[in-house]
C-alpha positions, 0 to 999 in steps of 0.5 A: 774450861780452857784445858778441856778444849785443849784436850779435845783439840789434842785428841782431834789432832791425834785422830787426824794424824793417825788417819793420815799415817794409816793412809785411810784419810788421804789415800784415794786409790785403794785397789784392793779391799782385801788380800783375797782381791789381790790373790784373785787377780794373781790367780786370774793372771796365772790362769790367763798365762797358763792358757796362753801356753806358759808353763806353771813355773813361768806363770808363777814367776810372772804373777809373783811380781804383782802387787797392789801398785799394778796397772789399773788395766791389769786389774780390770782385765782380771776382773773381766776374766773372773766375771766372764768365766766364774760369774764374779766368784773369786774362790772357785777361780783361786781353787782352779788356779791352785789345782793347776799349780798356782803358788800364790 
C-alpha cells in the first residue's frame, strides 16, 4: 500500500515540476494568449507609425523588435487603437496593415 502512495507522490511531483517548467504555474503575467495577439499589437503599431509619416521600411524595422516582453503601456495603446478604429477586431487590422506593407 505504501508503494501506491509513493507512486502518487512521484506523479504529483512530476506534474508540479512540469507545470513550473512550462511557465503555466508561476508565470503570472502572460500578455498574449495567442501569437495573433502579438501580431495584432505589431500591426497596430505599424499603422500608427505609418500614419505618423514613417516609411513602410522604418515601421517594419521598428515593430520587428517588439516581443512579448514589451511595456504594458504599449500593449494598452495598441488595444485602444484596435478598439477605437476596428471595433476590437484583429483580423481587419492585420489585413489593412499587410495591405500597407506590414511584413509581420
